[in-house]
C-alpha positions as CSV (number, residue, x, y, z in Angstrom):
1,M,-66.3,15.3,-9.6
2,T,-66.1,15.0,-13.3
3,K,-63.0,13.6,-15.2
4,V,-62.5,17.1,-16.6
5,A,-62.3,18.5,-13.2
6,V,-60.0,15.8,-11.9
7,V,-57.5,16.5,-14.8
8,Q,-57.5,20.0,-14.1
9,D,-56.7,19.6,-10.5
10,R,-54.0,17.2,-11.4
11,V,-52.5,19.9,-13.7
12,A,-52.8,22.5,-11.0
13,G,-51.2,20.2,-8.3
14,T,-54.4,20.3,-6.1
15,V,-55.5,16.6,-6.4
16,A,-57.5,15.5,-3.4
17,P,-55.9,12.8,-1.4
18,S,-58.8,10.6,-1.7
19,L,-58.5,10.6,-5.4
20,T,-54.8,9.6,-5.6
21,L,-54.0,6.2,-7.0
22,P,-52.5,3.9,-4.0
23,R,-48.9,2.7,-4.5
24,R,-48.2,-0.9,-4.6
25,P,-45.5,-1.7,-2.0
26,G,-45.0,-5.2,-3.4
27,R,-43.8,-3.7,-6.8
28,R,-41.2,-1.7,-5.0
29,N,-40.0,-4.4,-2.8
30,S,-39.7,-6.8,-5.6
31,K,-37.5,-4.3,-7.7
32,T,-35.3,-3.7,-4.6
33,V,-34.9,-7.6,-4.4
34,R,-34.0,-7.9,-8.0
35,E,-31.5,-5.1,-7.8
36,A,-29.7,-6.7,-4.7
37,L,-29.9,-10.2,-6.3
38,A,-28.2,-8.8,-9.4
39,G,-25.5,-7.0,-7.2
40,W,-24.7,-10.3,-5.5
41,L,-24.5,-12.2,-8.8
42,F,-21.9,-9.8,-10.0
43,L,-20.1,-10.0,-6.6
44,T,-20.2,-13.8,-6.5
45,P,-17.1,-14.4,-8.9
46,N,-15.0,-12.0,-7.0
47,M,-16.0,-13.5,-3.6
48,L,-15.3,-16.9,-4.6
49,L,-11.8,-16.0,-6.0
50,L,-11.3,-14.0,-2.8
51,C,-12.2,-17.0,-0.5
52,L,-10.1,-19.4,-2.8
53,F,-7.0,-17.3,-2.9
54,V,-7.0,-15.3,0.2
55,L,-9.1,-16.6,3.0
56,V,-8.4,-20.4,2.5
57,P,-4.7,-20.0,2.5
58,L,-4.8,-17.5,5.4
59,V,-6.9,-20.1,7.5
60,W,-4.5,-22.9,6.4
61,T,-1.5,-20.9,7.4
62,V,-2.9,-20.4,11.0
63,V,-3.6,-24.1,11.2
64,I,0.0,-25.0,10.0
65,S,1.6,-22.5,12.5
66,F,0.4,-24.9,15.3
67,Q,2.1,-27.9,13.6
68,E,5.7,-29.1,13.1
69,T,5.8,-29.9,9.3
70,N,8.1,-29.9,6.4
71,G,5.3,-29.6,4.0
72,F,5.1,-33.4,3.0
73,G,2.5,-35.6,4.9
74,V,0.6,-35.0,7.9
75,G,2.1,-32.4,10.5
76,E,2.4,-33.1,14.2
77,Y,0.4,-30.7,16.3
78,V,2.8,-28.7,18.7
79,G,0.5,-26.2,20.1
80,V,2.0,-22.8,20.6
81,A,5.5,-24.1,20.6
82,N,6.3,-22.3,17.3
83,Y,5.3,-18.9,18.7
84,E,7.3,-19.6,21.9
85,R,10.3,-20.4,19.8
86,L,10.1,-16.9,18.3
87,L,10.7,-15.3,21.6
88,S,14.1,-16.8,21.8
89,D,15.0,-16.7,18.2
90,P,17.7,-13.9,17.5
91,L,17.5,-14.1,13.8
92,F,13.7,-13.5,14.2
93,W,14.3,-10.3,16.1
94,R,17.1,-9.2,13.8
95,S,14.7,-9.6,10.9
96,T,12.0,-7.7,12.9
97,A,14.4,-4.8,13.6
98,N,15.4,-4.7,9.8
99,T,11.8,-4.6,8.8
100,L,11.0,-1.8,11.2
101,L,14.0,0.1,10.3
102,F,13.3,-0.3,6.6
103,T,9.6,0.9,7.2
104,I,10.7,3.9,9.2
105,I,13.0,5.0,6.6
106,V,11.2,4.2,3.4
107,T,7.6,5.2,4.2
108,P,8.1,8.8,5.4
109,L,10.9,9.3,2.6
110,S,8.7,7.9,-0.3
111,M,5.8,10.1,0.9
112,V,7.7,13.3,1.1
113,L,9.5,12.8,-2.2
114,G,6.2,11.8,-3.8
115,L,4.5,14.9,-2.4
116,G,7.3,17.1,-3.5
117,A,7.3,15.8,-7.0
118,A,3.5,16.2,-7.2
119,V,3.6,19.8,-6.1
120,L,6.4,20.5,-8.6
121,F,4.6,18.7,-11.5
122,N,1.4,20.4,-10.8
123,S,2.8,23.8,-11.2
124,I,3.7,25.5,-14.5
125,L,6.9,23.6,-15.3
126,P,8.2,23.0,-18.9
127,A,7.8,19.4,-20.2
128,R,6.2,18.4,-17.0
129,G,4.4,15.7,-18.8
130,V,7.6,14.2,-19.7
131,F,9.0,14.2,-16.1
132,R,5.9,12.8,-14.9
133,S,6.2,9.8,-17.3
134,I,9.8,9.3,-16.3
135,L,9.0,9.2,-12.6
136,I,6.0,6.9,-13.2
137,I,8.0,4.3,-15.5
138,P,9.1,2.2,-12.5
139,M,5.4,1.4,-11.8
140,A,5.2,-0.3,-15.2
141,I,7.7,-3.1,-14.2
142,S,7.6,-5.6,-11.6
143,G,9.7,-5.4,-8.3
144,V,12.0,-8.4,-9.5
145,A,12.7,-6.2,-12.8
146,T,13.4,-3.2,-10.6
147,A,15.7,-5.1,-8.3
148,L,17.7,-6.6,-11.4
149,I,18.2,-3.0,-12.5
150,G,19.4,-2.2,-8.9
151,V,21.8,-5.2,-9.2
152,L,23.3,-3.6,-12.4
153,V,23.6,-0.2,-10.7
154,F,24.9,-1.2,-7.2
155,N,27.2,-4.3,-8.2
156,E,30.4,-3.6,-6.3
157,N,32.6,-5.2,-9.1
158,N,31.4,-3.7,-12.3
159,G,28.2,-1.7,-11.4
160,I,27.3,1.5,-13.0
161,L,27.3,3.6,-9.7
162,D,30.7,1.9,-8.6
163,N,32.4,2.7,-11.8
164,L,31.2,6.2,-11.7
165,I,32.6,6.5,-8.2
166,R,35.9,5.3,-9.3
167,F,36.0,7.5,-12.3
168,I,35.8,10.6,-10.2
169,G,38.5,9.4,-7.9
170,L,36.5,8.3,-4.9
171,P,37.1,4.9,-3.1
172,S,34.6,2.1,-4.2
173,V,31.7,1.0,-1.9
174,N,31.0,-2.6,-0.8
175,W,27.4,-2.6,-1.9
176,Q,27.0,-6.4,-1.5
177,S,29.6,-7.4,1.1
178,G,29.2,-4.3,3.5
179,G,26.0,-4.6,5.7
180,F,25.2,-0.8,6.0
181,A,25.9,-0.2,2.3
182,A,23.7,-3.2,1.3
183,F,20.8,-2.0,3.3
184,V,21.2,1.6,1.9
185,S,21.3,0.1,-1.6
186,V,17.9,-1.7,-0.8
187,V,16.4,1.5,0.4
188,L,17.5,3.7,-2.5
189,V,16.0,1.1,-5.1
190,T,12.8,0.9,-3.1
191,L,12.5,4.6,-3.2
192,W,13.0,4.8,-6.8
193,W,10.3,2.4,-7.3
194,R,7.8,3.8,-4.8
195,V,8.0,7.6,-5.2
196,G,6.4,7.6,-8.7
197,F,3.2,5.9,-7.1
198,N,3.0,8.2,-4.2
199,M,3.5,11.2,-6.7
200,L,0.5,10.0,-8.8
201,I,-1.8,9.6,-5.9
202,Y,-0.9,13.0,-4.5
203,L,-1.1,14.6,-7.9
204,A,-4.7,13.4,-8.2
205,G,-5.2,15.1,-4.7
206,L,-3.8,18.2,-5.8
207,Q,-5.8,18.5,-8.9
208,S,-9.1,17.9,-6.8
209,I,-8.4,21.2,-4.7
210,G,-10.2,24.1,-6.1
211,P,-7.9,27.0,-7.1
212,E,-10.3,29.6,-5.5
213,L,-8.9,28.3,-2.1
214,Y,-5.4,29.4,-3.3
215,E,-6.5,32.6,-4.6
216,A,-8.4,33.6,-1.3
217,A,-5.3,32.6,0.8
218,E,-3.2,34.6,-1.6
219,L,-5.5,37.7,-1.2
220,D,-5.1,37.4,2.6
221,G,-1.3,37.8,2.1
222,A,-0.3,34.1,2.4
223,G,2.9,33.0,0.8
224,F,3.8,29.8,-0.9
225,W,4.7,28.0,2.5
226,V,1.7,29.3,4.3
227,R,-0.5,28.1,1.5
228,F,1.2,24.7,1.4
229,R,0.8,24.3,5.2
230,N,-2.5,25.5,5.6
231,V,-4.3,24.5,2.5
232,T,-2.5,22.0,0.7
233,V,-1.4,19.6,3.4
234,P,-4.8,19.5,5.2
235,L,-6.9,18.9,2.1
236,L,-4.5,16.1,1.1
237,G,-5.3,14.4,4.3
238,P,-7.3,11.3,2.7
239,S,-4.4,10.8,0.2
240,S,-1.8,10.9,2.8
241,F,-3.9,8.3,4.9
242,F,-4.3,6.0,2.1
243,L,-0.6,6.1,1.1
244,L,0.6,5.8,4.8
245,I,-1.4,2.6,5.1
246,L,-0.2,1.2,1.8
247,N,3.5,2.1,2.3
248,V,3.6,0.7,5.6
249,I,1.9,-2.6,4.6
250,Y,4.4,-2.8,1.6
251,S,7.4,-2.1,3.7
252,F,6.3,-4.9,6.2
253,Q,5.8,-7.3,3.4
254,V,8.9,-6.2,1.1
255,F,10.5,-9.4,-0.4
256,D,11.3,-9.2,-4.0
257,I,13.8,-6.3,-4.1
258,V,15.6,-7.6,-1.0
259,F,15.5,-11.2,-2.2
260,V,16.9,-10.5,-5.7
261,M,19.6,-7.7,-4.6
262,T,20.9,-9.2,-1.4
263,G,19.1,-12.4,-0.5
264,G,19.0,-11.0,3.2
265,G,22.8,-10.8,3.4
266,P,25.5,-10.1,4.1
267,Q,25.3,-11.7,7.5
268,N,21.6,-11.1,7.6
269,A,22.1,-7.3,7.5
270,T,19.1,-7.0,5.1
271,S,17.1,-9.9,6.3
272,V,13.4,-8.9,6.7
273,L,10.5,-10.9,8.1
274,V,9.4,-12.2,4.8
275,T,12.8,-13.4,3.4
276,Y,13.2,-15.0,6.8
277,A,9.9,-16.8,6.7
278,Y,10.7,-17.9,3.0
279,D,14.2,-19.2,4.0
280,T,12.6,-21.0,6.9
281,G,9.7,-22.4,5.0
282,F,11.5,-23.3,1.6
283,V,15.1,-23.7,2.3
284,T,15.2,-25.4,5.8
285,R,11.7,-26.8,5.2
286,D,10.5,-25.8,8.6
287,Q,7.1,-24.7,7.3
288,G,5.1,-24.7,10.7
289,Y,7.8,-22.1,12.1
290,A,7.6,-20.1,8.8
291,A,3.8,-19.9,9.1
292,A,4.1,-18.6,12.7
293,I,6.4,-15.9,11.3
294,G,3.7,-15.0,8.7
295,V,0.9,-15.0,11.3
296,V,2.9,-12.6,13.5
297,L,3.5,-10.4,10.6
298,L,-0.2,-10.4,9.5
299,L,-1.2,-9.5,13.1
300,V,1.4,-6.5,13.3
301,T,0.0,-5.3,9.9
302,F,-3.7,-5.5,11.0
303,I,-3.0,-3.8,14.5
304,F,-1.2,-1.0,12.7
305,T,-3.9,-0.5,10.1
306,A,-6.7,-0.7,12.9
307,V,-5.0,1.8,15.1
308,R,-4.3,4.2,12.2
309,W,-8.0,4.0,11.1
310,R,-9.3,4.8,14.5
311,T,-6.9,7.6,15.3
312,S,-6.9,9.3,11.8
313,R,-9.0,12.4,11.6
314,S,-8.4,13.2,7.9
315,R,-9.2,9.8,6.1
316,D,-12.7,11.1,5.2
317,L,-11.8,14.8,4.9
318,V,-13.6,16.3,1.7
319,E,-13.2,20.0,0.4
């Protein structure tokens, strides 16, 4: 076959198999190796930081939980004595109950309020951009700053809310000295801080839903509630899964708002597991016992996340 015929056959897409050029597998393999090596080089700094600031402290916490130590010198190995002590510690169980109650209240409320705000701000609403910005503002400040604002609002002596209550003729509320009122104040400030983030995630999920789905449902005679229940909620499954895990983890690990606003008081009414571990480790200097509390908190969080991951059917749902 002449060169002209070969060129014509190639143009026509009918090149004989015997005349095709053989591929060089070594070139492809070397390219794959270089790409993998470049990927690992980019990941190496992050992996080193992760090991240094996450894995190493985590392993050291587990080691300390089996010791009796005040943080100075070499600790004394006591086995599982710290964990056995947890079973008979009433303050630990009080803090655990407060943490669970805080999680049960804050997680669904923040998600429902965030979803409602996202649906509202995704509709045709005048100045919706301004309202979105106002709701997202708490995300721009730290938890400590949020808690300080909460102190200004809920101070029972000269707080903004208490002055307003007295101005309209209602009796003042013991926001710091009353256990139930103090717990409510912490919940309200946390909701104010978390709703904006939940709204932002839900808003992104809503904007990824095709409008043709709502149009088809509307043509079938579905009203707003039916469209919301059968179209919006199912397609927001991945967003809800992500927010549920994130909000539960945050609620289990809440510290800054409680520490600044109430310090766990009055009479341990707002004490949660992290504030109790902090007081045990850095006030009474029983760091082995504080580490055991931290390990238990980590295990509870990990178990919940694993169970939720295994049982969720909507985490990978796509339109």
